[in-house]
N, C-alpha and C positions, 0 to 999 in steps of 0.2 A: 259588424266591424271587421274589417280586413278579410271578409269572406271571398272577395274576388281573387285573392292570392292563393286560394286552395286549388288543388287539382280537381279534375272532374270526379274521380273516385271519392275524394274527400268531400266534395260538395254534396254528392248524393248520400254519402254516409252521414254527413251532418244533418241533412234534412230528415233522415230516418231517426237519428238520435234526438232531434228536436221533436219529432212525433212521439218518441218514447217519453220525453219530458212532459209534453202537454197532456198526455193521456194518463200519466202516472198517478195523478190525483183524482182521476175519474171524471173530470170536467174539462170541456173545451170552451174557454172564455173567448169572447169576441176580440179582446186585446191580444190574446195569444195567437188567434187565427190571423190577425192583422200583422203580427210580427213574423209569422211563418211566411206570409206573402212578401214582407220586406226582405226576408232571407232569400226567397226565390228571385226577387228582382236583383238584389246585389250579386247573387251567384249566377245570374242569367240562366235560370232554369225555368223554361216555359212550363213544364210539368215535372213534378218530382215524385219519385216513389216515396210515399209517406206511410209505409207500413213499419211494423216493429222491426228493430234491428237487434240481433243477439250481440252481446258485448264481447263474446269470446273472439279474440284476434283483432279487436278494434285498434290495439296499439300498433299493429302493422300497417293499418290504413293511415293513421296519423303517426308517422314514424319519427318525427323530430319534435323537439320541445316547442318550437314556434307554432306549428300547426295544432299541437295539443292545447296550447294556451288559447289560441284563437277559438277552438271548439268550446273549451270550458267557459271562456268569457261570454261567448254568444249564448250558450245554453243557460248560464246564470242569468243573463239579461232576459232571456225568454221566461225563465222561472218567475221573475218579478213582474212580468207583463200584466198579470191579473191582479196585481196589488198585494199578493201574499205568496211567500216562499213556503210552500207546504212541506211537511216532513217527508212525504213520498218523493217529492222532487229533490230534496236535499240528499236523501239516501241514494237515489239513482245517480246524482252528480258525484257523490263521494265514491260510488262504485266505479264510475268512469274514471275518476281521478286515480283510484288504485290501479286500474288497468294502464293508465298513462304514467304511473310512477310519480304522481304529484302528491306530496305529503299533506296531511291534514292542516298543518299550520300555514302552508302556502295556499291551500283552498280557502282558508279564512281571509287571507290577504286579498285574494282574487274576488271573493264575495264582498268584502269591504269596498274594494275599488268599484265594483259594479253598482253597489248601493249609492256611493258618492256620485258616480256618473249619472245615475237616474235622478238624483236630487238636483244636479246641475241642469239636466235637461228640463225638469219641471220648472226650475227657476228661470231658464231662458224662455220657456213658453209663456210664463207669467209676464216677463218683461216685454214680450211682443204683443200681448193682449191689449186691446184698446182701452 
C-alpha cells in the first residue's frame, strides 16, 4: 500500500525491515514470502537486499510522518500474512514505532485498521468466489 511513493532508499530499507519482521518469529510462511514478492513488485525492485537491518538511525531514512506510517502499515499487514500476529513481530513493530515517534495508542489504531482491511479483503475474495 502506497509503496511506490517511497524513495529508492526507503524502498530498500522497507524490504530489509520486512525481512526483520518475517524472520522475527523464526518461521518464513509461504504467505509472508508471497507478500514480500508483492512488495517487490509494487516498489519495482527486481532484486532486493533482504538481510537484517539495524534499527538505529531508521528514523532518518523515513524522515516524515507519511513515510513512517506507510512503513508501519505495510509491516503490520505483513505480520498478519501468516494468519497470526506473533509476539516477536509485535515487539519488533513497537520498537520501530518508538524509533518513528509513534505512540502506543496510535500503534493500536494502525493495527486495528490493518485487521479491518484484512477482513474486508477476505470478504471481497469470498464475494468473487464461484
